[in-house]
C-alpha positions in Angstrom: 183.5 45.9 222.2 179.7 46.4 223.5 178.2 43.4 225.2 174.4 42.2 224.8 173.4 45.2 227.8 175.2 47.6 225.7 177.9 48.2 228.3 181.8 47.6 228.3 182.3 43.7 229.3 184.7 43.7 232.9 184.3 39.9 234.3 185.1 36.6 231.6 181.5 35.4 231.2 180.5 38.9 229.8 183.9 38.9 226.9 184.2 34.8 226.3 182.4 33.2 223.2 179.9 31.0 224.6 179.9 28.2 221.8 182.5 26.1 223.2 183.6 23.3 221.1 184.5 19.6 222.7 186.1 16.1 221.8 186.3 13.6 223.8 189.3 12.0 226.0 189.0 8.8 223.8 188.9 10.4 220.4 191.6 10.2 217.6 193.7 13.5 217.0 193.0 13.4 213.2 189.5 13.5 214.4 190.1 16.6 216.8 191.8 18.2 213.2 188.9 17.2 211.2 186.9 19.1 214.0 188.5 22.1 214.6 188.8 22.6 211.0 185.1 22.0 210.0 183.9 24.3 213.4 186.8 26.8 212.0 188.5 27.3 215.5 191.8 26.7 217.3 191.0 24.5 219.7 188.9 22.2 221.8 187.8 21.6 224.9 188.8 17.9 226.4 185.9 16.5 228.2 184.8 13.3 229.6 181.9 11.1 229.2 180.0 13.1 231.9 181.0 16.7 229.8 183.8 17.3 232.5 186.7 19.4 231.4 189.6 17.5 231.6 192.3 19.9 229.4 192.7 21.2 225.7 193.7 20.4 222.6 195.0 23.5 220.4 196.6 23.3 216.7 200.0 23.8 218.4 199.5 20.5 220.1 198.7 18.4 217.0 201.6 20.6 215.1 204.0 19.8 218.0 203.0 16.4 218.9 201.5 15.0 216.4 203.7 16.9 212.9 206.9 17.0 214.3 207.2 13.1 215.5 206.5 10.0 213.2 203.4 9.1 214.7 199.9 8.8 213.1 197.3 10.8 213.6 194.8 8.4 213.6 196.7 5.9 216.8 196.9 9.0 219.1 194.5 10.0 221.4 193.3 13.2 222.4 194.8 12.0 226.1 197.9 11.3 224.4 198.3 14.5 222.8 195.9 17.2 225.2 197.2 19.9 227.2 196.8 19.4 231.1 196.1 20.3 233.7 192.9 22.4 232.8 194.0 25.9 232.8 189.7 27.4 233.7 188.3 30.6 235.1 184.7 30.9 236.5 182.6 33.3 234.4 182.2 35.2 237.5 186.1 36.2 237.1 187.8 39.7 236.1 188.9 40.5 233.1 192.0 41.5 234.7 192.2 38.2 236.1 191.6 36.2 232.9 194.6 38.2 231.0 197.0 37.2 234.4 196.4 33.0 234.0 197.3 33.8 230.7 200.8 35.4 231.5 201.3 33.1 234.5 200.7 30.0 232.6 201.9 30.8 228.9 198.4 29.9 227.3 196.6 31.5 224.9 193.4 29.7 225.5 191.1 29.9 229.1 188.4 27.8 229.5 185.7 29.0 231.1 184.2 26.5 233.4 180.6 26.1 235.6 180.3 25.0 239.5 180.4 21.2 237.7 184.0 21.8 235.7 181.9 21.3 232.4 183.0 23.6 230.0 180.4 26.7 228.9 182.7 29.2 227.1 186.1 30.0 226.0 188.9 33.1 226.2 191.6 33.9 224.1 193.8 35.8 223.0 192.2 36.8 220.0 189.1 38.0 222.6 191.3 40.6 224.4 192.9 41.8 221.1 189.2 42.9 220.0 188.5 43.9 223.1 191.2 46.0 223.8 191.2 47.6 219.9 187.6 48.5 220.8 188.0 50.3 224.1 189.0 53.9 225.0 191.2 51.9 228.2 194.0 50.0 225.8 196.6 51.5 227.5 195.7 50.6 230.8 194.7 47.6 230.3 197.9 47.7 228.2 200.1 48.2 230.7 198.3 46.2 233.7 198.9 43.1 231.5 202.7 44.1 230.6 203.0 44.5 234.2 202.6 41.0 235.2 204.2 39.5 232.3 207.0 41.2 233.4 206.2 39.9 237.1 206.3 36.3 235.9 209.3 36.0 233.7 
């Protein structure tokens, strides 16, 4: 997977998906589900009125915190079901650091934030899968991730 400059990505900023969908803390779970479906995404960055990242809401959050309860999705706010505290990373960090954060925190999505704590992208397990599939260093990266995973279990 070559980036725009024709070289293999080495930082989060080079691999991340720059288009990150957001939702406000006070929106409802139903609004989140509709936005995810319409935008064909599996997560939304949760932001306040100043666009500062507070957490993330994923399809898994919706399934586990709404579908498995008697709650109505139109009466539950994002703030009640989002995953927080936020697990985020800066775009200058290495891909190895991102993989380590994901394994340590047992998450599949990392928000990429700027200095003002605003989401500027997202990196997911799917991004890593595509990266590994297209790169010659797959064995090295897989071994590194497996070592990190074993260390934290």
